[in-house]
NULUM-643877 format. One record per residue (C-alpha): residue in one letter; chain; x, y negated, z negated. Coordinates in pm, whole numbers, plus 50000, padded with zeros to 5 digits. Example, Ala and Ser with C-alpha at 12.3 -4.5 7.8 and 13.67 -1.06 7.14 Angstrom:
<recs>
REC,r,c,x,y,z
REC,a,A,51230,50450,49220
REC,s,A,51367,50106,49286
</recs>
This chain:
<recs>
REC,r,c,x,y,z
REC,m,A,50106,48670,48961
REC,i,A,50146,48940,49228
REC,v,A,49922,48879,49530
REC,v,A,49810,49171,49746
REC,a,A,49702,49078,50098
REC,g,A,49508,49316,50321
REC,e,A,49192,49511,50378
REC,a,A,48930,49647,50143
REC,l,A,48708,49925,50277
REC,i,A,48497,50223,50177
REC,d,A,48643,50573,50201
REC,l,A,48383,50840,50276
REC,v,A,48528,51147,50105
REC,p,A,48389,51502,50147
REC,s,A,48228,51627,49827
REC,s,A,48364,51976,49896
REC,q,A,48551,52176,50157
REC,s,A,48340,52421,50355
REC,p,A,48518,52760,50374
REC,s,A,48414,52809,50736
REC,g,A,48262,52625,51026
REC,d,A,47915,52761,50941
REC,g,A,47651,52595,50732
REC,p,A,47582,52228,50656
REC,l,A,47857,51972,50646
REC,p,A,47967,51857,50300
REC,a,A,47817,51537,50171
REC,l,A,48033,51226,50206
REC,l,A,48085,51032,49885
REC,p,A,48164,50658,49910
REC,r,A,48480,50552,49728
REC,r,A,48636,50208,49706
REC,g,A,48953,50202,49914
REC,g,A,49194,50044,50159
REC,g,A,49569,50050,50097
REC,p,A,49601,49687,49981
REC,y,A,49281,49712,49777
REC,n,A,49410,50021,49597
REC,t,A,49742,49847,49534
REC,a,A,49569,49544,49378
REC,l,A,49347,49768,49166
REC,a,A,49649,49969,49047
REC,l,A,49837,49652,48953
REC,g,A,49542,49537,48747
REC,r,A,49519,49874,48572
REC,l,A,49891,49869,48495
REC,g,A,49852,49528,48333
REC,s,A,50021,49308,48593
REC,p,A,49859,48970,48664
REC,a,A,49732,49031,49018
REC,a,A,49519,48865,49285
REC,f,A,49359,49007,49600
REC,c,A,49373,48809,49925
REC,s,A,49136,48941,50191
REC,r,A,48799,48898,50362
REC,v,A,48519,49109,50218
REC,s,A,48163,49165,50336
REC,t,A,47863,49030,50150
REC,d,A,47691,49370,50193
REC,t,A,47639,49618,49910
REC,f,A,47974,49786,49970
REC,g,A,48149,49449,49961
REC,e,A,47988,49358,49633
REC,e,A,48098,49691,49486
REC,l,A,48454,49638,49607
REC,l,A,48473,49301,49432
REC,r,A,48311,49441,49119
REC,g,A,48581,49706,49100
REC,l,A,48858,49447,49120
REC,r,A,48704,49219,48860
REC,t,A,48645,49511,48622
REC,d,A,49018,49582,48620
REC,g,A,49120,49218,48584
REC,v,A,49219,49134,48941
REC,d,A,49173,48770,49046
REC,t,A,48936,48748,49347
REC,s,A,48952,48372,49405
REC,l,A,49151,48426,49729
REC,v,A,48886,48658,49878
REC,q,A,48700,48521,50180
REC,r,A,48344,48645,50243
REC,g,A,48152,48732,50561
REC,t,A,47816,48881,50658
REC,e,A,47977,49141,50886
REC,p,A,47968,49502,50759
REC,t,A,48237,49668,50549
REC,t,A,48493,49887,50726
REC,l,A,48439,50260,50673
REC,a,A,48713,50525,50667
REC,v,A,48601,50888,50691
REC,a,A,48851,51108,50508
REC,d,A,48942,51461,50617
REC,i,A,49103,51646,50324
REC,s,A,49341,51930,50412
REC,p,A,49373,52239,50189
REC,d,A,49695,52094,50040
REC,g,A,49511,51775,49942
REC,s,A,49659,51548,50209
REC,a,A,49415,51313,50378
REC,g,A,49360,51202,50737
REC,y,A,49121,50925,50837
REC,g,A,48883,50817,51109
REC,f,A,48787,50450,51105
REC,y,A,48472,50255,51180
REC,a,A,48620,49907,51205
REC,d,A,48468,49729,51505
REC,g,A,48320,49394,51407
REC,t,A,48381,49440,51035
REC,a,A,48440,49164,50785
REC,d,A,48803,49225,50696
REC,r,A,48916,49187,51060
REC,l,A,48819,48818,51053
REC,f,A,49058,48716,50774
REC,t,A,49209,48369,50823
REC,l,A,49531,48223,50685
REC,p,A,49465,48062,50343
REC,a,A,49576,47704,50298
REC,e,A,49806,47809,50013
REC,l,A,49865,48071,49750
REC,p,A,49852,47992,49377
REC,d,A,50164,47832,49231
REC,a,A,50191,48137,49005
REC,a,A,50242,48373,49303
REC,r,A,50582,48541,49263
REC,a,A,50534,48831,49504
REC,v,A,50304,48918,49795
REC,s,A,50236,49272,49914
REC,f,A,50124,49358,50270
REC,g,A,50038,49666,50470
REC,t,A,49814,49919,50643
REC,c,A,49527,49841,50885
REC,s,A,49529,49470,50812
REC,l,A,49854,49432,51008
REC,v,A,49710,49618,51309
REC,l,A,49356,49498,51369
REC,e,A,49322,49155,51530
REC,p,A,49248,48875,51487
REC,g,A,49317,48919,51117
REC,a,A,49653,49089,51176
REC,s,A,49806,48770,51311
REC,a,A,49681,48576,51008
REC,y,A,49837,48828,50768
REC,e,A,50161,48814,50966
REC,a,A,50160,48434,50939
REC,l,A,50111,48466,50562
REC,l,A,50404,48709,50542
REC,r,A,50633,48469,50728
REC,r,A,50519,48163,50533
REC,s,A,50559,48339,50199
REC,a,A,50913,48445,50285
REC,e,A,51001,48091,50393
REC,q,A,50874,47967,50056
REC,g,A,51107,48207,49875
REC,i,A,50831,48440,49751
REC,f,A,50924,48809,49713
REC,t,A,50753,49006,49991
REC,a,A,50675,49378,49995
REC,l,A,50564,49575,50301
REC,d,A,50411,49924,50327
REC,p,A,50323,49987,50695
REC,n,A,50110,50293,50599
REC,i,A,50073,50397,50963
REC,r,A,49728,50488,51094
REC,a,A,49831,50595,51445
REC,g,A,49472,50624,51568
REC,l,A,49429,50248,51527
REC,i,A,49749,50157,51715
REC,a,A,49683,50124,52089
REC,d,A,50046,50062,52190
REC,a,A,50299,50240,51968
REC,d,A,50608,50075,52121
REC,a,A,50456,49728,52087
REC,y,A,50374,49794,51722
REC,r,A,50726,49923,51653
REC,a,A,50868,49603,51803
REC,r,A,50631,49393,51593
REC,f,A,50730,49588,51281
REC,r,A,51099,49514,51347
REC,a,A,51015,49145,51386
REC,w,A,50864,49144,51035
REC,l,A,51174,49281,50864
REC,p,A,51370,48953,50832
REC,h,A,51077,48832,50621
REC,v,A,51053,49141,50397
REC,t,A,51227,49179,50060
REC,l,A,51118,49536,49982
REC,l,A,51016,49790,50246
REC,k,A,50835,50098,50116
REC,l,A,50712,50376,50341
REC,s,A,50655,50748,50353
REC,e,A,50895,50977,50535
REC,e,A,50618,51052,50786
REC,d,A,50572,50680,50856
REC,a,A,50949,50636,50883
REC,e,A,50966,50914,51142
REC,w,A,50683,50756,51342
REC,l,A,50838,50410,51332
REC,a,A,51188,50540,51411
REC,g,A,51068,50713,51728
REC,t,A,51359,50875,51909
REC,e,A,51617,50687,51700
REC,g,A,51596,50918,51399
REC,v,A,51513,50814,51044
REC,a,A,51868,50778,50907
REC,a,A,51979,50548,51187
REC,a,A,51651,50357,51181
REC,v,A,51666,50290,50806
REC,k,A,52020,50160,50846
REC,d,A,51899,49924,51118
REC,w,A,51598,49816,50913
REC,l,A,51817,49731,50614
REC,a,A,52050,49530,50836
REC,a,A,51749,49328,50957
REC,g,A,51665,49185,50616
REC,p,A,51511,49398,50336
REC,a,A,51713,49418,50015
REC,a,A,51597,49779,49967
REC,v,A,51398,50054,50140
REC,v,A,51200,50301,49929
REC,l,A,51106,50631,50096
REC,t,A,50834,50848,49947
REC,r,A,50863,51223,49999
REC,g,A,50532,51355,49870
REC,g,A,50579,51611,49595
REC,h,A,50956,51591,49642
REC,g,A,50972,51242,49490
REC,l,A,51109,50905,49598
REC,a,A,51441,50756,49703
REC,v,A,51572,50404,49744
REC,l,A,51832,50307,50003
REC,t,A,52025,49981,49993
REC,p,A,52222,49777,50248
REC,g,A,52545,49884,50075
REC,g,A,52477,50247,50158
REC,a,A,52362,50363,49814
REC,e,A,52085,50624,49787
REC,i,A,51918,50695,49454
REC,a,A,51648,50960,49428
REC,v,A,51411,51096,49164
REC,p,A,51198,51414,49180
REC,g,A,50822,51412,49199
REC,e,A,50600,51491,48904
REC,q,A,50434,51831,48943
REC,v,A,50054,51825,48911
REC,e,A,49757,52014,49049
REC,v,A,49666,51798,49349
REC,a,A,49301,51704,49398
REC,d,A,49392,51487,49697
REC,t,A,49657,51232,49791
REC,i,A,49422,50940,49856
REC,g,A,49576,50625,49711
REC,a,A,49903,50788,49605
REC,g,A,50121,50568,49822
REC,d,A,49925,50259,49721
REC,t,A,49981,50349,49356
REC,v,A,50354,50373,49430
REC,n,A,50342,50020,49577
REC,a,A,50183,49883,49262
REC,a,A,50406,50080,49026
REC,l,A,50720,49962,49204
REC,l,A,50615,49597,49184
REC,h,A,50501,49631,48824
REC,r,A,50825,49796,48712
REC,l,A,51045,49564,48919
REC,d,A,50879,49274,48741
REC,a,A,50958,49438,48405
REC,h,A,51324,49446,48513
REC,g,A,51311,49080,48623
REC,a,A,51378,49189,48981
REC,l,A,51110,49013,49186
REC,s,A,51367,48824,49391
REC,p,A,51604,48937,49668
REC,d,A,51917,48872,49462
REC,a,A,51784,49046,49152
REC,l,A,51663,49340,49360
REC,a,A,52006,49377,49519
REC,a,A,52173,49365,49177
REC,l,A,51972,49650,49019
REC,s,A,52185,49927,48872
REC,p,A,52136,50296,48961
REC,d,A,51990,50357,48614
REC,a,A,51740,50073,48662
REC,w,A,51636,50216,48997
REC,r,A,51590,50562,48846
REC,d,A,51363,50411,48583
REC,i,A,51160,50221,48847
REC,l,A,51128,50520,49082
REC,g,A,51047,50757,48796
REC,f,A,50769,50529,48678
REC,a,A,50627,50519,49031
REC,a,A,50644,50898,49058
REC,r,A,50452,50939,48732
REC,a,A,50186,50691,48840
REC,a,A,50139,50857,49179
REC,a,A,50108,51200,49017
REC,v,A,49816,51081,48804
REC,t,A,49642,50947,49115
REC,c,A,49694,51277,49298
REC,s,A,49547,51473,49008
REC,r,A,49197,51333,49062
REC,p,A,48980,51288,49372
REC,g,A,48968,50960,49558
REC,a,A,49189,50659,49494
REC,q,A,49185,50639,49113
REC,p,A,49514,50477,49003
REC,p,A,49617,50520,48641
REC,y,A,49589,50272,48359
REC,a,A,49908,50181,48170
REC,t,A,49792,50387,47872
REC,e,A,49789,50703,48088
REC,l,A,50159,50683,48167
REC,l,A,50415,50819,47926
REC,g,A,50756,50665,47876
REC,p,A,50876,50323,47761
REC,e,A,50741,50015,47934
</recs>
């Protein structure tokens, strides 16, 4: 089982883009979302045994979030419940399909996540990321789960998925991020997030430092230009992106997270040693699979990860 730990929320996505500043604002359509939620959903759709570990509201949005997970076969037994409202993220879609977000997260249910007593014995990997590692008090509980999982020998994956508007002290967050790295097996992040986290250091130097701190591999996503993996030994293996007509990019990075974990599992590489031993050809297969999955997500509005049957190529 692959466990995904983090927030579930509702994205409010514009139904259309107004050509000018005149006239009524476009209607906002509610979509299930949250980076970890999308990752768990994508794993379920790809056919990986998956579980979601979070705290979800008992309101109507919360019920719909859980219904979506269960429909796609994701185990929800690790989900905590609370009467607080569901977090809302208002999406702003640019003409090129990229999305920015404003958050309504004060006093919401997912912020009150507490450390579970234990994960299922079947847990072989745990994925972390996004707002859940920023917003307290839940952030400290997720961090504790990351550290405990690593100590237990469980494969850990981290996608910081930076939302700068939620981070009050950038330097403090960068220091906290570096403190997580000894407990991370696979670090995945976009080039934009890498630039933000690197600060004045520069991405190339920062990635080298991050690899030295603990991860067995760093995967960088480059939008339509594809993905690359960098290893502690200095290897860099890249694949191009899949060209599609982009509806929006919501959930694309989360789909990459799920596709990487799903395909790594197919290669028997959900352990630090196995990850480090992957051949260049194996990495090209894994990255190519992730690129195909992300392209499908980008081709339709909102976070709608693909099912396994939608992806071409051998499993």
